[in-house]
KEKE-622686 format. One record per residue (C-alpha): residue in three letters; x, y, z. Coordinates in steps of 0.1 Angstrom, whole numbers, plus 5000, padded with zeros to 4 digits. Example, Ala and Ser with C-alpha at 12.3 -4.5 7.8 and 13.67 -1.06 7.14 Angstrom:
2
ala512349555078ser513749895071
***
This chain:
450
met483150625175asn484450985170arg487751075158gly489151155194asp487850805206ala489350645178arg492750825184lys492650715222thr491950355210ala494650355183glu497250445208gly496550205233leu497249905208thr499349615214his500749385189leu502149055177thr505449095158gly507348955128phe506448905090gly504948575078asn504848405111glu502348175126his500548405149ser497948295170ser495548555194glu492548525215ala490448795229val488848565252pro490748305272gly490047955260ala488648065225leu491447875205pro491247505207glu494047305216gly495547025195arg493247065166asn491847315141ser488347235139pro486847045169gln483546865168arg482447165193ala484447465190pro485247645224leu482847885236gly480147805213leu482047965185tyr482347865148ala485647735135glu486347865098gln489447865076leu490448165055ser492748065027gly494848335009ser496448054987ala495747684970phe495547424998thr498547244976glu500947534974pro504347464986arg504247515024ala506747825022his504148005000asn501047885016arg498748145033arg495748035054ser494248125090trp492047965111leu489248195125tyr487048125157arg484148365150ile480348425168arg478748355135pro480348195103ser480748385074ala478448175054ala475348335073his474748645052pro471948745025ala472548744990phe474649044973thr473749274950arg475649494928thr476149854938gly478150154918asn481850164917gly482450544920ala486050624906leu487450264915arg488250044885thr489949734881ala492249534854pro492049474824phe492349804816thr490949894784glu489350244781thr492550424774val495650294754pro498950274773asp500850614771pro504450614768asn504750994779arg505851114812leu503251184835arg502751384869trp499651474891asp499151684920pro497551574950leu493451474950pro491451754955asp489451744986pro486451514988ala483051594990ala481651595026gly480851265039thr483251065018asp484650765033phe487850555026leu485550335002ala483950584985gly487250824983leu489150544963trp490050704928thr491950444903leu494650594886gly495550274863gly497049964863asn497749634842gly497149244842asp493649104848ala492249054884thr490248754871gln493248564863arg495248694893thr498148894875gly499049264879met498249564899ala496549854899val497450214915his494750394935leu494950714955tyr492050774984his490751105000ala488451065029asp486751315054thr484451065071ser485150725089met483550415076glu480650265092arg480449975065val482649695061phe484749605030ser486449355016asn488349234982ala488348924968asp490449054937gly493449134955glu495549254985leu495549624995leu498849785004ile497750125020val500150445021pro498750715041glu500051065034arg497851295054gly495751175086gly496150865106leu493750555098leu492550295127leu491749975106arg489349745122thr489749375106glu488849045114phe491948955132gly491949295153leu492849655153leu495849855133arg496750185132ala498450345103glu499950685101pro501750885077gly505250705072his503450365078val502150115055ala499149875061leu498549565042ile494949425041pro495349055028arg492948904999gly489448845013val489848995051arg486949225061phe487749565075arg486649915083val488550245083glu488350495108leu489950815107leu491850945139asp492951295138thr490951605151ala491251965146ser492552165178asp488752285183gly487351945181gly486151975146gln486851795117ser490851745106pro492451815074thr491351525048ala492651205052arg494751125018gly497250865005tyr497850574979val496950214975cys498549954957glu496149664948asn498249364942tyr496249104922gly499248864921ala501248654946pro501148794980phe503749044991gln506848875007leu509949015018pro512649024991asp515548794989leu518948955005gly521448754983pro524748884987ile523849155010gly523348875035ala521348795070asn520549145079gly519349455061leu516249635044ala512949565060asn513449375091pro510749105097arg510549165135asp509249515126phe505849425109leu503349435134ala500049215134pro496949255154val495949105186ala492548965185ala489449165190tyr485849145180glu482549295179asp479449125191thr476649365177glu473249305165gly471449555140pro472149605104val475649655089glu476249735053val479049485038val480849585006asn482549294984lys484849364955phe484849114933cys486049074895gly486249444894asn482649534907leu481449664942trp478749414956thr476749494987ala474449285012arg472749405046tyr473649195073asp472049175106his475049155125ser478949265124pro481348995104leu484149175125asp483248915150val486448685153val487248595188ala490248395183trp492448325151his495748145145gly497648145111asn499648335086his497448505064val496948825084pro496949195081tyr500049395094val501549745096tyr505249835091asp507150165100leu508850295065arg511350495090arg512650155102phe513950065068asn517549955071val518750145040ile521849985023gly523750185000thr527350254983ile530150355007ser532650374974tyr531150524940asp527850514921his524350554931pro522850184937asp519950064917pro516750184932ser516049804938ile518049804970phe515150004984thr512649704980val510549685010leu508149424999thr507749224965ser505249014947pro506948754927ser506248644891asp506648324873thr510048434860pro512848484890gly513848814895leu510748994877ala508349114901gly504549154894val504849474913asp507849584939phe507249844965val510350054970val510750334998phe513250604997ala514050665032pro516450865054arg520050785046trp523550895045leu525150965009val528750945007gly529550824973glu533150934960asp533151114925thr529651044921phe526451204908arg524251114939pro520851164928pro519350874909tyr520850864875phe519050914841his517350624829arg515250394806asn513750094824val512149794811met509949804845ser507150084849glu507450304879tyr504550514896met506150724923gly504250934952leu505451144982ile504551115018glu506351405031gly508951645021ala511051624990tyr512551364971asp516251444960ala515851404924lys512751624918thr512051984921ala509552034951gly507152354951lys503952464933gly503752264897gly506452044910phe506551694929val504551754960pro503351524988gly500251334980gly501051374941gly502751114920ser504351044889leu504250784863his507150684838asn506050374819met508650144804met511250254784ser510150614793ala513250834796his513450974831gly515851114858pro516651424876asp515551764863arg517352034851glu517652224882thr518651904903phe521151794877asp522852154877arg523252164914ala524251794920ser526851814895ala528452124910ala527751984948glu530851954972leu530651594979arg530651575018pro528951305036gln525151425032arg522251325052val519051285035asp516351325057asp513851585047gly511551345025leu509751005023ala509250884988phe508150554974met507650384942phe505450094929glu507549914904thr505749684878arg506549434851trp503949554825pro503049934817leu500250084834thr497350184814leu495550474827thr491450524836pro489950784816his489350974847ala493350984855ala493951074820gly491551364820ala492151484854asp492151834861his494951774887leu497251614860gln500051844855gln500552024820gly504152064807tyr505851824826asp508451714802asp509452094805val511252024837trp514151864816asn514252184793gly517852344795leu519752054797glu522452194775arg525152014754his528552014773phe530451804746arg533851914742pro535751714719leu539351684730his540851754692
***
C-alpha cells in the first residue's frame, strides 16, 4: 500500500474507547462465540486462541488477556532463525558503565534509503533485565519506508511517540493511526506492521518518519492513581482508543520477526499472521492524543513536581516507585504568584530521559545546539539539572501575569534505575559536546545582610 492509500485508510478508522476495558469486536458478524471462549467448533471455521499478557493467577485488576478468533492459529509457523539486531539493544546493558554526566543529543540523522521502522530502531540505553521482566529501554526510530514484514516483541510492551510523520499501525486487533502528538502502545507479544502515512505535495517521499520508543520490560503501563486529586484529571480513560477488528486473509510468503530475550529471530510464514477476524479482552493496543491531557497545576504558588504530569506508569514492587513513568508537558496555564515558573533546579533519585515532539520546552533554550524536536537529554540519578542560564535570567525577571504555555510538547521517560548507554549512543556524532556549558554564567548573587 502506498502512503496516499495508507493515509486515506487511517483517516477513515473507527475505534473502541476506554483504558483497560474488556473490549470486544468482530470484523464479520457472528465471528465472536457467545457464552464461552473456546467452543468445540469456533464460529465461521475460525480457531480460538488466548493471548496472555500476565500470569493466569495475577489479581483480576492486573490480569491482561485477550481471546482471538483467527483464520489460522499462531502455532502454525515454521522454525525461527537468528537474524541481525542492527542498532537495537536490550537489557542488561553491560557494554559501557553508567555515566553520571548530563548528556544531550541532536535528532537522529536521516536513515539510509529503504529503512523501515524495525530497521530504523536505534537504542540509546536502558536498565534492568528483559529476561527478568524488569526495567526499560529508550529507543529512537527513523524510517523512510513502510514495513512489509510483521514484528512482535516478547520482551516488553512498546510505547511509540511519533515526532515527525504519521504512522498506520496494522495489528492483530485492527488498525490504529498515530500522528505526532499521539502515543501508541503495542502490548507484549502483539504482532504489528508500521506503515508511513505522509506523502510530499508532488506525490513523492515525505520527510523521514521519526520518533521515540519506550520499551517497558516490567508491569504493563497503567493509569496513575489520582489520590487527593479526586476522581478526574490527568489522562481521562475514555480518551484512549483501541482498534476495531480488521484482518488480512492473504496467502504467500510473509517475513515475521520476533524479538526474544534481546535478539531478533525471523521466520517465513506462508500467510499473514494479522488474520484475527474477531477478539475480546483487555490485552489490546491503543492510541492517546497527548493534547487531551487534563493538566493539573498550582493556582497559588510554587511549581508542581513533574509527577503531576504523569500519563502512564509501570509500577514496581515498591508502592509509588515506578519502573518507568511516561510524563508529558502539555499546553497549560502558569499563574503561580511569587513563583519561579519553569521547573526548578533539582537532583533526583530517579533518572530522566526527556524528548521534544514539537516547539520548545520552557526550561531549555531551543535552536541550533539546544534542545530541539527529535533530540533528547539524559539526566541520570542525582545528576544536578534545571533551567539553563538564559532561561533562569529570563524567568527571574519576568512579570508574573497569567501565562499560556502552548508552543511546545515535551515528554519524559522517568525510571527508578540509572540508564546505561549503548556504545553507539555514547559515541554518536549527534551527541552534543559542551552540554554542561548551558549552566555557565549562573553568577553568585548572595549578598549577606550584615
